C-alpha positions as CSV (number, residue, x, y, z in Angstrom):
1,M,3.9,-3.0,25.2
2,V,5.8,-1.7,22.3
3,F,5.0,-2.5,18.6
4,L,7.9,-2.3,16.3
5,L,6.9,-1.3,12.8
6,N,9.5,-1.1,10.1
7,R,9.5,-1.2,6.3
8,E,10.2,-5.0,6.2
9,R,7.3,-5.7,8.5
10,V,4.9,-3.6,6.3
11,L,6.2,-5.3,3.2
12,T,5.7,-8.8,4.7
13,E,2.2,-8.0,5.9
14,M,1.2,-6.6,2.6
15,A,2.6,-9.6,0.8
16,E,0.6,-11.9,3.0
17,L,-2.6,-9.9,2.5
18,S,-2.0,-9.9,-1.3
19,R,-1.4,-13.7,-1.3
20,L,-4.6,-14.4,0.5
21,H,-6.6,-12.0,-1.7
22,I,-5.3,-13.6,-4.9
23,S,-6.1,-17.1,-3.6
24,G,-9.6,-15.9,-2.8
25,L,-10.1,-14.4,-6.2
26,L,-8.9,-17.5,-8.0
27,S,-10.6,-19.9,-5.5
28,V,-7.4,-21.8,-4.9
29,D,-5.7,-23.0,-1.8
30,P,-3.6,-20.2,-0.2
31,S,-0.5,-22.4,-0.3
32,A,-0.7,-22.4,-4.1
33,V,0.1,-18.6,-4.1
34,T,3.3,-16.9,-3.2
35,A,3.8,-13.1,-2.9
36,S,6.8,-11.0,-2.0
37,F,7.7,-7.4,-2.1
38,E,11.3,-6.1,-2.3
39,L,12.2,-2.6,-1.4
40,R,15.1,-1.3,-3.5
41,P,16.9,1.2,-1.3
42,E,18.7,2.9,-4.1
43,D,15.5,4.4,-5.6
44,S,12.9,3.5,-3.0
45,T,10.8,1.4,-5.4
46,V,8.9,-1.7,-4.5
47,V,9.2,-4.7,-6.8
48,P,6.3,-7.1,-6.3
49,E,6.6,-10.8,-7.2
50,F,3.6,-13.0,-7.4
51,N,3.4,-16.7,-8.3
52,V,0.5,-19.1,-8.6
53,S,1.5,-22.8,-8.6
54,T,-0.3,-24.3,-11.5
55,P,-0.1,-28.0,-10.4
56,T,-2.2,-27.1,-7.3
57,S,-4.4,-24.5,-8.9
58,G,-5.7,-26.9,-11.6
59,A,-6.4,-25.8,-15.1
60,L,-6.7,-22.1,-14.6
61,D,-6.1,-20.0,-17.6
62,V,-2.9,-18.0,-17.5
63,E,-4.7,-14.8,-18.5
64,Y,-7.2,-15.3,-15.7
65,V,-4.4,-15.6,-13.2
66,K,-2.6,-12.6,-14.6
67,Q,-5.8,-10.6,-14.4
68,A,-6.3,-11.6,-10.7
69,I,-2.8,-10.6,-9.8
70,A,-3.1,-7.2,-11.7
71,E,-6.4,-6.6,-9.9
72,V,-4.9,-7.1,-6.5
73,W,-1.7,-5.1,-7.2
74,N,-3.2,-2.3,-9.2
75,G,-6.6,-2.4,-7.4
76,W,-5.6,-1.8,-3.8
77,A,-2.2,-3.3,-2.8
78,K,0.0,-0.7,-4.4
79,Q,-1.9,2.3,-3.0
80,E,-2.2,0.6,0.4
81,L,1.5,-0.1,0.5
82,I,2.3,3.5,-0.4
83,D,0.0,4.8,2.3
84,R,1.5,2.5,4.9
85,L,5.1,3.3,4.0
86,N,4.3,7.0,4.0
87,G,2.5,6.7,7.3
88,L,5.5,4.9,8.7
89,A,7.8,7.7,7.6
90,E,5.5,10.3,9.1
91,M,5.5,8.5,12.4
92,R,9.3,8.5,12.6
93,V,9.5,12.2,11.9
94,Q,7.2,13.3,14.7
């Protein structure tokens, strides 16, 4: 059995974990949250995009939503993504 790991797979997995984490923090249905990460090849930066659909999330305060997103991105997702992408690069070198 062969597992194929590439940058796109890592970005997709981290986006899904972030989406679920944000929905848990806000206590909203996971379908109300979208998350995606884009890797810009020209400078190897990751651009995150998060969205919480307000019609399905009820009357959540915008600042509360922003705080939850920032907590997920700055709290663990950014560092986890860096570690996974660096680990992927190390695996390819060996």
